[in-house]
C-alpha positions as CSV (number, residue, x, y, z in Angstrom):
1,M,124.3,79.4,108.9
2,T,123.1,82.4,107.0
3,S,123.9,81.3,102.6
4,F,122.3,82.4,99.3
5,T,121.3,81.2,96.5
6,Y,122.1,81.8,92.8
7,N,120.8,80.3,89.4
8,G,119.0,77.4,91.4
9,R,122.0,76.9,94.1
10,S,122.7,77.4,97.4
11,S,126.1,78.5,98.4
12,A,125.1,76.0,101.3
13,D,126.4,73.3,99.1
14,F,130.2,75.1,99.1
15,G,130.0,75.6,102.2
16,L,130.6,79.2,101.3
17,H,128.5,80.8,104.1
18,I,127.3,85.3,104.6
19,E,129.6,86.5,107.0
20,K,128.1,90.3,106.1
21,K,125.2,91.2,103.8
22,D,125.5,95.2,102.1
23,V,122.0,95.3,100.4
24,F,120.0,97.7,102.4
25,S,120.7,101.0,100.6
26,A,117.7,102.2,97.2
27,P,118.4,102.1,94.3
28,E,118.7,105.6,92.2
29,Y,115.9,107.3,90.8
30,D,117.0,107.9,87.3
31,A,115.7,111.3,86.8
32,E,117.4,115.1,85.0
33,F,117.9,117.7,87.3
34,I,117.9,121.0,84.9
35,S,119.1,124.3,86.3
36,I,116.7,127.3,85.1
37,P,118.8,130.8,85.4
38,G,116.8,133.1,87.9
39,R,114.9,130.0,88.9
40,S,115.1,128.9,92.2
41,G,114.3,125.2,92.0
42,D,115.4,122.2,89.8
43,I,112.5,121.0,86.7
44,I,113.0,117.2,87.5
45,N,113.2,115.9,84.7
46,P,112.2,111.9,84.9
47,N,113.1,109.2,83.2
48,C,111.0,106.7,85.0
49,R,112.7,103.8,86.2
50,F,114.9,103.0,88.9
51,A,118.4,102.5,88.1
52,N,120.3,98.7,88.9
53,I,122.0,98.0,92.3
54,K,124.6,96.3,93.5
55,V,124.5,93.4,96.5
56,T,127.4,92.6,98.0
57,Y,127.8,89.5,100.2
58,T,131.3,89.3,102.4
59,V,131.8,85.7,102.9
60,F,133.5,83.5,104.2
61,L,135.3,79.7,102.7
62,A,137.5,77.7,105.3
63,R,139.2,74.0,104.0
64,K,141.9,72.0,106.2
65,N,144.5,71.9,103.1
66,I,145.4,74.2,100.1
67,A,144.1,71.1,97.4
68,A,140.7,71.0,99.0
69,L,140.5,74.8,99.2
70,A,141.5,74.9,95.2
71,A,139.0,72.3,94.7
72,V,136.0,74.1,96.2
73,L,137.2,78.0,94.6
74,R,137.0,75.8,91.3
75,D,133.7,74.4,91.6
76,I,132.5,78.1,93.4
77,K,134.0,80.3,90.2
78,G,131.7,77.6,87.8
79,W,128.5,78.4,89.5
80,L,128.5,81.6,89.6
81,Y,130.3,82.3,86.5
82,S,128.7,80.2,83.8
83,E,126.3,82.2,82.5
84,P,127.2,86.1,82.9
85,D,125.3,87.2,80.1
86,R,121.7,87.1,81.7
87,Y,119.8,87.6,85.3
88,H,119.2,84.7,87.6
89,E,117.0,84.0,90.9
90,L,118.8,84.8,93.7
91,T,117.2,85.0,97.5
92,D,118.7,84.8,100.7
93,S,118.6,83.5,104.3
94,Y,118.1,86.5,104.9
95,D,115.1,88.0,103.1
96,A,113.7,84.1,102.6
97,E,110.6,85.6,101.7
98,Y,111.8,88.1,98.0
99,F,114.2,87.4,95.3
100,R,115.9,89.5,93.1
101,Y,117.2,89.0,89.3
102,G,120.6,89.8,89.4
103,V,123.8,88.6,87.4
104,I,127.5,88.2,88.5
105,S,129.1,91.6,88.5
106,G,133.4,92.0,88.5
107,N,136.1,89.6,89.0
108,L,136.8,87.4,92.1
109,D,139.8,87.9,94.1
110,I,139.0,84.6,96.1
111,E,142.6,83.7,96.9
112,E,144.3,86.3,98.1
113,Q,141.2,87.8,100.4
114,L,141.3,84.3,101.9
115,N,145.1,84.5,102.6
116,K,144.9,88.2,104.6
117,I,141.4,87.9,105.8
118,G,139.8,84.8,105.5
119,C,136.6,85.8,103.3
120,F,135.7,87.6,100.2
121,T,133.2,89.2,98.7
122,V,130.9,88.7,96.3
123,T,128.7,91.0,93.8
124,F,125.6,90.9,91.9
125,N,124.5,93.6,89.9
126,C,120.7,93.4,90.3
127,K,117.7,94.2,89.4
128,P,116.2,97.4,91.4
129,F,113.4,95.6,92.8
130,K,113.1,92.4,94.5
131,Y,109.7,90.0,94.2
132,S,107.6,88.2,97.1
133,Y,107.7,84.8,96.5
134,E,103.3,85.4,96.8
135,G,103.5,87.7,94.9
136,Q,104.3,84.7,92.3
137,Q,101.3,82.3,92.9
138,T,98.3,82.0,91.0
139,I,95.3,84.4,92.3
140,A,92.3,82.5,89.7
141,A,88.5,82.9,89.3
142,D,85.9,81.9,87.6
143,G,83.6,84.5,85.2
144,A,84.6,87.5,84.2
145,N,85.9,89.2,87.4
146,L,88.8,89.1,89.4
147,S,89.6,91.6,92.3
148,V,92.9,92.5,93.6
149,T,95.0,93.4,96.3
150,N,98.5,95.0,95.8
151,P,99.9,95.5,99.1
152,Y,103.5,97.7,98.2
153,A,103.8,101.3,97.4
154,F,105.0,100.1,93.8
155,V,103.2,99.3,90.5
156,S,103.5,95.7,89.5
157,K,103.6,94.6,86.1
158,P,101.1,91.2,86.0
159,Y,100.8,88.4,84.4
160,I,97.7,87.8,83.1
161,K,95.3,84.4,81.3
162,L,91.8,85.3,79.8
163,Y,90.3,82.1,78.9
164,G,87.1,82.6,76.4
165,S,86.6,82.7,72.9
166,G,85.9,85.5,70.9
167,A,86.1,89.7,70.8
168,V,86.2,90.3,75.0
169,A,86.7,94.1,76.1
170,L,89.1,94.1,79.3
171,S,89.4,96.5,81.6
172,V,91.7,96.9,85.0
173,Q,90.6,99.8,87.8
174,P,92.4,100.2,90.6
175,E,90.0,101.9,93.7
176,S,89.2,105.4,93.4
177,Q,91.1,105.8,90.5
178,G,90.0,105.8,86.7
179,M,89.9,103.0,84.2
180,T,92.6,101.4,81.8
181,A,90.8,99.4,79.5
182,W,92.2,96.9,76.2
183,T,90.2,95.4,73.5
184,I,91.0,92.0,72.7
185,S,89.7,90.2,69.1
186,G,89.8,86.3,68.4
187,I,90.8,85.0,71.5
188,D,90.4,81.1,70.7
189,E,90.2,79.4,74.5
190,Y,92.9,81.9,75.9
191,I,95.0,83.8,75.7
192,E,98.3,85.0,77.4
193,I,98.9,88.9,78.5
194,D,102.2,89.8,80.1
195,S,103.1,92.7,81.3
196,E,106.9,92.9,82.0
197,L,107.8,90.8,78.8
198,M,105.6,93.3,76.9
199,N,103.9,90.6,74.7
200,C,100.6,88.9,74.2
201,Y,100.9,85.8,72.9
202,K,99.4,82.0,73.8
203,D,101.2,79.3,74.1
204,T,104.3,80.4,71.5
205,V,102.3,82.4,68.4
206,L,102.2,85.7,69.6
207,K,99.1,87.8,69.5
208,N,100.6,91.1,69.9
209,D,98.4,92.6,66.4
210,T,94.9,90.7,68.6
211,V,95.0,93.5,70.8
212,K,95.0,97.2,71.1
213,G,94.6,99.6,74.3
214,T,97.9,101.6,75.7
215,E,100.7,100.0,76.6
216,F,99.6,96.4,79.2
217,P,98.2,96.6,82.0
218,V,100.0,97.5,85.3
219,F,98.0,96.8,89.8
220,K,99.2,100.2,91.5
221,S,98.5,99.6,95.0
222,G,95.5,99.1,96.3
223,V,92.9,96.7,95.2
224,C,92.5,96.5,91.1
225,T,89.8,94.8,89.7
226,I,89.8,93.4,86.4
227,N,86.0,93.2,84.5
228,C,86.2,91.6,81.5
229,T,83.1,92.0,78.9
230,G,82.4,89.0,76.0
231,D,82.9,85.6,75.9
232,V,85.0,84.7,79.3
233,T,84.8,81.9,81.5
234,R,88.2,82.1,83.9
235,I,90.9,84.6,84.6
236,E,94.2,84.0,86.2
237,V,96.8,86.6,87.4
238,I,100.1,86.2,88.7
239,P,100.3,89.3,90.3
240,R,104.4,89.5,91.1
241,W,103.8,92.3,93.8
242,C,107.3,93.8,94.0
243,C,109.4,96.3,96.9
244,L,112.5,98.2,96.5
């Protein structure tokens, strides 16, 4: 039976199974199209982002009597609405190698719809990208160099951990493209760089003031090489591969 997992729990735990999934459309690219009098074709003013996407499941739930149905519906509502102020990991058995970040969206007219057709819809407001579980695995190398291959068309925002000491220069160079560089001062044992959170830190201590450079490291499609100069003994990367 097909099911989805949200905030650490599976719909199958409640006897709730997917009848239909509506998530095959792509999110909208956020851009403004500006018309200029006398000029054919609008000018594109991009905001360099994708909008959120709605992921909807039509689900089926059956119980032998009204009392049993009411009890499980209370549990389902508690599960879906217990933390509606933040995104949670969402995955399903249709696409088990990937997950999204989503939050429950809208209300559930469960009882009314159940009385009519025996199923109802659950909609999540999701961030535009879905992430591969493979891309959540750590890639590591002893030394000051590491190469990774982004298998997708979209830029990923990795987590990078550098072990070493003192001043370090970090560069990320996509294959056949220009290099982007950062300088890091005063590394003590290690430093963590999280491009998704846009923060540099060691454990819970922020280290943003020790890093100089433009924006944060990203991995473009294809082979990307991380190079460090200075006293770096190990590099660890969680690449966070993503796609639409």
